[in-house]
Z-matrix of the N, CA and C atoms (Angstrom, degrees):
N
C 1 1.415
C 2 1.510 1 112.25
N 3 1.390 2 117.34 1 131.82
C 4 1.412 3 120.13 2 179.58
C 5 1.497 4 108.63 3 -104.63
N 6 1.389 5 112.20 4 126.63
C 7 1.471 6 120.64 5 176.56
C 8 1.535 7 109.26 6 -120.63
N 9 1.296 8 117.25 7 119.11
C 10 1.417 9 119.12 8 179.64
C 11 1.558 10 111.21 9 -92.64
N 12 1.151 11 118.05 10 146.94
C 13 1.571 12 118.81 11 -179.54
C 14 1.566 13 108.30 12 -62.17
N 15 1.344 14 109.00 13 147.53
C 16 1.525 15 124.67 14 -178.01
C 17 1.501 16 104.38 15 -71.18
N 18 1.281 17 114.50 16 151.88
C 19 1.475 18 126.01 17 -178.57
C 20 1.527 19 108.24 18 -100.76
N 21 1.326 20 122.01 19 36.94
C 22 1.502 21 119.16 20 -168.77
C 23 1.571 22 109.24 21 -124.20
N 24 1.259 23 116.16 22 153.19
C 25 1.439 24 123.40 23 163.58
C 26 1.459 25 110.44 24 -104.03
N 27 1.299 26 123.07 25 -170.52
C 28 1.468 27 119.61 26 -170.97
C 29 1.588 28 100.38 27 -71.46
N 30 1.313 29 107.53 28 143.63
C 31 1.374 30 118.82 29 179.78
C 32 1.596 31 109.78 30 149.62
N 33 1.385 32 116.94 31 -132.85
C 34 1.452 33 118.10 32 178.50
C 35 1.542 34 107.39 33 -96.76
N 36 1.429 35 109.97 34 129.81
C 37 1.556 36 112.55 35 179.12
C 38 1.529 37 111.09 36 -152.62
N 39 1.226 38 113.49 37 163.92
C 40 1.473 39 118.47 38 177.32
C 41 1.553 40 109.69 39 -71.92
N 42 1.395 41 118.69 40 142.33
C 43 1.346 42 118.39 41 174.93
C 44 1.694 43 113.26 42 -116.54
N 45 1.347 44 109.26 43 -30.29
C 46 1.467 45 109.43 44 -177.93
C 47 1.592 46 105.55 45 -160.81
N 48 1.256 47 119.69 46 145.89
C 49 1.469 48 124.07 47 -179.15
C 50 1.425 49 109.57 48 -133.05
N 51 1.409 50 121.08 49 124.53
C 52 1.508 51 125.29 50 172.64
C 53 1.505 52 102.79 51 -100.59
N 54 1.371 53 111.22 52 96.40
C 55 1.494 54 114.68 53 -173.53
C 56 1.586 55 110.37 54 -95.61
N 57 1.314 56 117.79 55 -7.76
C 58 1.499 57 119.49 56 175.89
C 59 1.446 58 103.96 57 -124.97
N 60 1.392 59 111.91 58 109.86
C 61 1.507 60 119.92 59 175.93
C 62 1.485 61 110.17 60 -55.95
N 63 1.366 62 123.32 61 123.01
C 64 1.421 63 125.38 62 176.86
C 65 1.556 64 112.86 63 -50.82
N 66 1.292 65 114.93 64 143.76
C 67 1.431 66 120.94 65 178.24
C 68 1.518 67 116.38 66 81.31
N 69 1.253 68 117.17 67 -159.74
C 70 1.461 69 120.22 68 179.20
C 71 1.571 70 112.83 69 -80.22
N 72 1.169 71 118.87 70 131.90
C 73 1.507 72 123.47 71 177.60
C 74 1.452 73 114.26 72 -64.72
N 75 1.263 74 122.79 73 92.68
C 76 1.430 75 118.91 74 -169.15
C 77 1.598 76 108.71 75 -103.85
N 78 1.243 77 119.33 76 -4.33
C 79 1.477 78 124.40 77 -178.20
C 80 1.425 79 112.10 78 72.85
N 81 1.378 80 119.39 79 8.41
C 82 1.599 81 115.69 80 176.43
C 83 1.518 82 107.31 81 -74.12
N 84 1.241 83 110.22 82 172.71
C 85 1.546 84 121.04 83 177.87
C 86 1.468 85 107.63 84 -60.54
N 87 1.270 86 119.06 85 -50.97
C 88 1.440 87 119.16 86 -179.62
C 89 1.519 88 114.62 87 -62.64
N 90 1.310 89 119.92 88 -33.82
C 91 1.454 90 126.51 89 178.21
C 92 1.609 91 108.89 90 -65.98
N 93 1.320 92 109.12 91 -51.50
C 94 1.594 93 120.42 92 174.88
C 95 1.498 94 110.02 93 -51.42
N 96 1.280 95 111.68 94 -51.86
C 97 1.490 96 114.33 95 -167.25
C 98 1.601 97 107.04 96 -78.50
N 99 1.370 98 122.36 97 -5.97
C 100 1.497 99 122.01 98 168.82
C 101 1.396 100 110.50 99 -79.41
N 102 1.205 101 123.78 100 0.13
C 103 1.569 102 130.69 101 171.10
C 104 1.490 103 102.48 102 -99.58
N 105 1.357 104 117.02 103 119.76
C 106 1.451 105 117.22 104 177.17
C 107 1.498 106 112.95 105 -158.44
N 108 1.298 107 114.85 106 171.65
C 109 1.461 108 127.43 107 -176.22
C 110 1.527 109 104.68 108 -127.94
N 111 1.394 110 113.55 109 134.23
C 112 1.529 111 120.23 110 173.90
C 113 1.570 112 105.65 111 -108.20
N 114 1.379 113 110.90 112 130.60
C 115 1.460 114 116.61 113 -179.53
C 116 1.618 115 104.69 114 -131.48
N 117 1.340 116 110.69 115 126.57
C 118 1.510 117 122.97 116 -177.10
C 119 1.480 118 115.23 117 -111.31
N 120 1.276 119 116.00 118 137.09
C 121 1.493 120 121.96 119 167.32
C 122 1.501 121 110.26 120 -89.33
N 123 1.378 122 108.22 121 100.19
C 124 1.511 123 119.43 122 178.84
C 125 1.540 124 114.41 123 -78.51
N 126 1.359 125 112.19 124 -13.89
C 127 1.481 126 118.12 125 -177.16
C 128 1.556 127 111.13 126 -74.48
N 129 1.403 128 111.28 127 -175.41
C 130 1.489 129 119.61 128 -178.51
C 131 1.402 130 108.80 129 -103.91
N 132 1.213 131 126.52 130 2.31
C 133 1.458 132 127.73 131 177.36
C 134 1.505 133 113.81 132 -127.89
N 135 1.253 134 118.52 133 148.46
C 136 1.495 135 123.70 134 178.85
C 137 1.596 136 106.95 135 -61.06
N 138 1.290 137 118.55 136 151.60
C 139 1.502 138 123.94 137 178.70
C 140 1.484 139 110.43 138 -131.21
N 141 1.294 140 121.36 139 127.61
C 142 1.430 141 119.45 140 179.35
C 143 1.541 142 102.48 141 -94.27
N 144 1.371 143 109.53 142 126.46
C 145 1.483 144 117.11 143 -173.98
C 146 1.525 145 112.38 144 -99.49
N 147 1.433 146 115.55 145 14.01
C 148 1.417 147 118.99 146 167.62
C 149 1.477 148 118.42 147 -50.01
N 150 1.392 149 117.26 148 117.44
C 151 1.446 150 119.47 149 179.52
C 152 1.526 151 113.26 150 96.65
N 153 1.295 152 117.26 151 -17.48
C 154 1.511 153 120.64 152 -179.66
C 155 1.501 154 105.61 153 -64.77
N 156 1.372 155 111.99 154 156.75
C 157 1.553 156 112.17 155 -179.14
C 158 1.588 157 106.37 156 -130.92
N 159 1.283 158 105.78 157 141.13
C 160 1.526 159 117.36 158 173.94
C 161 1.532 160 103.74 159 -112.26
N 162 1.385 161 110.79 160 129.01
C 163 1.548 162 111.95 161 175.19
C 164 1.499 163 112.01 162 -142.94
N 165 1.258 164 116.98 163 176.12
C 166 1.485 165 128.16 164 173.04
C 167 1.420 166 113.51 165 -120.24
N 168 1.398 167 121.93 166 -176.08
C 169 1.379 168 121.86 167 -177.51
C 170 1.492 169 112.48 168 -77.27
N 171 1.281 170 117.97 169 -14.73
C 172 1.494 171 116.49 170 175.97
C 173 1.470 172 110.56 171 -90.89
N 174 1.306 173 121.73 172 18.73
C 175 1.555 174 127.19 173 -174.53
C 176 1.387 175 116.29 174 55.30
N 177 1.370 176 127.08 175 32.32
C 178 1.311 177 129.17 176 163.23
C 179 1.485 178 103.50 177 -74.61
N 180 1.500 179 115.15 178 126.44
C 181 1.508 180 119.14 179 -170.01
C 182 1.568 181 107.89 180 -130.87
N 183 1.297 182 114.10 181 125.66
C 184 1.412 183 121.30 182 168.92
C 185 1.510 184 113.01 183 -105.24
N 186 1.400 185 119.73 184 129.27
C 187 1.370 186 120.70 185 -178.66
C 188 1.584 187 102.39 186 -109.18
N 189 1.295 188 113.19 187 131.07
C 190 1.439 189 120.61 188 174.42
C 191 1.469 190 112.40 189 -70.31
N 192 1.300 191 115.97 190 142.62
C 193 1.452 192 124.05 191 167.99
C 194 1.464 193 110.36 192 -83.58
N 195 1.319 194 122.83 193 -163.14
C 196 1.377 195 125.07 194 179.52
C 197 1.659 196 106.76 195 -71.55
N 198 1.200 197 113.13 196 114.16
C 199 1.477 198 119.15 197 -179.46
C 200 1.535 199 108.71 198 -148.58
N 201 1.374 200 115.61 199 110.34
C 202 1.426 201 118.85 200 176.30
C 203 1.561 202 107.74 201 -86.09
N 204 1.315 203 118.63 202 122.48
C 205 1.513 204 124.73 203 179.67
C 206 1.510 205 102.89 204 -100.20
N 207 1.322 206 118.40 205 105.73
C 208 1.518 207 118.01 206 177.53
C 209 1.531 208 107.73 207 -69.37
N 210 1.338 209 112.27 208 161.66
C 211 1.380 210 125.74 209 -178.15
C 212 1.665 211 106.44 210 -63.77
N 213 1.472 212 104.90 211 129.94
C 214 1.513 213 110.91 212 -179.37
C 215 1.605 214 112.60 213 86.67
N 216 1.267 215 116.95 214 -15.93
C 217 1.432 216 117.73 215 178.68
C 218 1.559 217 119.06 216 -88.41
N 219 1.313 218 112.81 217 165.41
C 220 1.400 219 119.75 218 -171.78
C 221 1.556 220 108.91 219 -127.63
N 222 1.422 221 116.84 220 140.66
C 223 1.445 222 120.94 221 169.36
C 224 1.611 223 108.37 222 -117.28
N 225 1.289 224 109.93 223 140.92
C 226 1.486 225 116.62 224 175.81
C 227 1.491 226 105.18 225 -104.07
N 228 1.405 227 114.66 226 125.36
C 229 1.429 228 116.34 227 172.18
C 230 1.581 229 111.80 228 -107.84
N 231 1.357 230 110.21 229 113.75
C 232 1.464 231 122.44 230 179.97
C 233 1.411 232 114.14 231 -80.58
N 234 1.287 233 121.48 232 153.41
C 235 1.482 234 127.09 233 -177.00
C 236 1.553 235 106.68 234 -80.17
N 237 1.238 236 119.17 235 -43.65
C 238 1.484 237 125.26 236 -176.70
C 239 1.461 238 119.30 237 -75.01
N 240 1.237 239 117.49 238 -152.10
C 241 1.476 240 128.18 239 -177.98
C 242 1.604 241 110.76 240 -107.33
N 243 1.365 242 116.64 241 150.72
C 244 1.361 243 121.39 242 176.99
C 245 1.576 244 105.60 243 173.55
N 246 1.386 245 113.70 244 -172.46
C 247 1.477 246 116.87 245 -179.24
C 248 1.511 247 105.37 246 -104.41
N 249 1.331 248 110.36 247 122.17
C 250 1.494 249 116.36 248 179.20
C 251 1.581 250 115.67 249 -61.33
N 252 1.235 251 115.10 250 151.31
C 253 1.442 252 122.45 251 178.88
C 254 1.503 253 110.77 252 -145.02
N 255 1.294 254 119.45 253 -172.96
C 256 1.461 255 122.64 254 177.17
C 257 1.529 256 108.44 255 -72.69
N 258 1.302 257 115.87 256 -27.56
C 259 1.505 258 118.95 257 -175.31
C 260 1.545 259 113.71 258 -101.40
N 261 1.352 260 116.19 259 -18.38
C 262 1.436 261 119.85 260 -178.72
C 263 1.519 262 113.97 261 -144.89
N 264 1.329 263 110.51 262 134.70
C 265 1.475 264 113.09 263 174.73
C 266 1.577 265 107.53 264 -130.92
N 267 1.314 266 114.71 265 159.23
C 268 1.465 267 123.66 266 179.25
C 269 1.471 268 117.91 267 -118.99
N 270 1.308 269 114.24 268 139.49
C 271 1.421 270 121.99 269 -177.73
C 272 1.496 271 109.72 270 -81.30
N 273 1.300 272 122.85 271 -18.55
C 274 1.394 273 131.84 272 177.77
C 275 1.559 274 112.64 273 58.29
N 276 1.342 275 114.86 274 39.58
C 277 1.364 276 130.24 275 179.27
C 278 1.594 277 107.74 276 -89.42
N 279 1.381 278 110.62 277 132.85
C 280 1.545 279 113.59 278 176.36
C 281 1.555 280 110.22 279 -87.94
N 282 1.286 281 117.31 280 2.76
C 283 1.477 282 122.23 281 176.12
C 284 1.451 283 121.13 282 -136.39
N 285 1.255 284 122.27 283 162.05
C 286 1.444 285 121.22 284 -175.00
C 287 1.484 286 106.81 285 -71.03
N 288 1.306 287 121.48 286 151.79
C 289 1.441 288 128.59 287 -175.70
C 290 1.453 289 110.94 288 -113.17
N 291 1.282 290 117.86 289 -49.80
C 292 1.556 291 124.28 290 -171.70
C 293 1.550 292 107.08 291 -79.10
N 294 1.317 293 114.74 292 128.25
C 295 1.601 294 122.80 293 178.77
C 296 1.493 295 109.10 294 -72.35
N 297 1.137 296 123.03 295 130.85
C 298 1.496 297 125.21 296 176.43
C 299 1.477 298 110.77 297 -71.06
N 300 1.376 299 116.15 298 -31.00
C 301 1.445 300 118.80 299 -172.98
C 302 1.530 301 112.52 300 -95.76
N 303 1.271 302 115.15 301 13.68
C 304 1.474 303 120.40 302 173.43
C 305 1.626 304 107.70 303 131.13
N 306 1.401 305 106.72 304 142.30
C 307 1.510 306 109.23 305 -177.31
C 308 1.565 307 102.95 306 -166.94
N 309 1.295 308 117.35 307 175.58
C 310 1.461 309 122.26 308 170.72
C 311 1.644 310 110.07 309 -134.95
N 312 1.284 311 111.79 310 122.10
C 313 1.483 312 109.06 311 168.50
C 314 1.369 313 112.79 312 -94.98
N 315 1.346 314 115.31 313 144.49
C 316 1.532 315 121.67 314 -172.83
C 317 1.546 316 104.57 315 -131.51
N 318 1.264 317 118.67 316 140.26
C 319 1.428 318 131.66 317 177.43
C 320 1.506 319 108.95 318 -121.04
N 321 1.373 320 117.98 319 117.00
C 322 1.413 321 126.61 320 -177.28
C 323 1.386 322 116.36 321 -125.20
N 324 1.347 323 119.63 322 141.59
C 325 1.456 324 124.18 323 169.50
C 326 1.476 325 106.71 324 -116.74
N 327 1.300 326 115.50 325 109.49
C 328 1.465 327 120.74 326 -167.35
C 329 1.564 328 107.78 327 64.19
N 330 1.333 329 119.78 328 -130.69
C 331 1.423 330 124.78 329 -177.67
C 332 1.574 331 111.24 330 -96.53
N 333 1.430 332 111.73 331 3.16
C 334 1.492 333 120.35 332 -176.46
C 335 1.483 334 107.98 333 -91.39
N 336 1.481 335 114.87 334 120.67
C 337 1.390 336 120.78 335 174.11
C 338 1.584 337 110.49 336 -75.83
N 339 1.346 338 113.89 337 117.10
C 340 1.521 339 118.76 338 -176.27
C 341 1.502 340 106.67 339 -93.40
N 342 1.236 341 123.55 340 -30.94
C 343 1.522 342 126.41 341 -179.58
C 344 1.545 343 111.11 342 -163.13
N 345 1.315 344 111.05 343 158.91
C 346 1.468 345 118.74 344 169.43
C 347 1.434 346 110.78 345 -151.48
N 348 1.414 347 116.18 346 153.77
C 349 1.416 348 118.33 347 174.34
C 350 1.549 349 109.71 348 -143.41
N 351 1.217 350 115.85 349 128.59
C 352 1.437 351 123.33 350 -173.63
C 353 1.489 352 116.01 351 -120.92
N 354 1.272 353 118.48 352 133.16
C 355 1.490 354 123.44 353 -176.41
C 356 1.510 355 109.84 354 -133.98
N 357 1.355 356 111.35 355 160.43
C 358 1.572 357 120.99 356 178.29
C 359 1.620 358 105.02 357 -108.24
N 360 1.218 359 114.97 358 -165.43
C 361 1.398 360 126.59 359 -179.05
C 362 1.484 361 112.18 360 -69.75
N 363 1.367 362 122.89 361 134.45
C 364 1.397 363 128.95 362 172.31
C 365 1.418 364 117.86 363 111.75
N 366 1.247 365 117.48 364 150.53
C 367 1.467 366 119.21 365 172.36
C 368 1.506 367 118.14 366 99.67
N 369 1.292 368 113.92 367 -48.25
C 370 1.467 369 122.66 368 -179.04
C 371 1.585 370 112.64 369 80.30
N 372 1.251 371 117.04 370 -19.13
C 373 1.525 372 119.03 371 174.87
C 374 1.537 373 108.69 372 -140.13
N 375 1.401 374 110.18 373 141.57
C 376 1.471 375 114.05 374 179.02
C 377 1.643 376 107.40 375 -126.02
N 378 1.278 377 114.64 376 142.14
C 379 1.481 378 120.67 377 168.60
C 380 1.520 379 103.71 378 -89.73
N 381 1.385 380 115.97 379 129.85
C 382 1.361 381 115.75 380 173.71
C 383 1.525 382 116.52 381 -99.82
């Protein structure tokens, strides 16, 4: 597995990505939601993620609604559907987003890249 260093300073960054939903890919809500991205605020102040974008190399884009991520806290972004909370949000996708054979997750505020995490084939999970 290939993991490239993140492009982030202290602030909001990727910590872990489950890019291969465990088990058989059934397309069910539980299977889609087993594919996720964890994003942590490593800074000392809360950050409002409203308008920030999470994307992959195939240009799937999730735009955050109003979500204040407190200092030291993590939010998990699930691929499928569910009820958003302070700890979990859902992309409401009916298909898998993250490629098992390699992909890059990008987090942007406006046009500014805040962080990225790249992986190759294997493992199903990557620490960013």
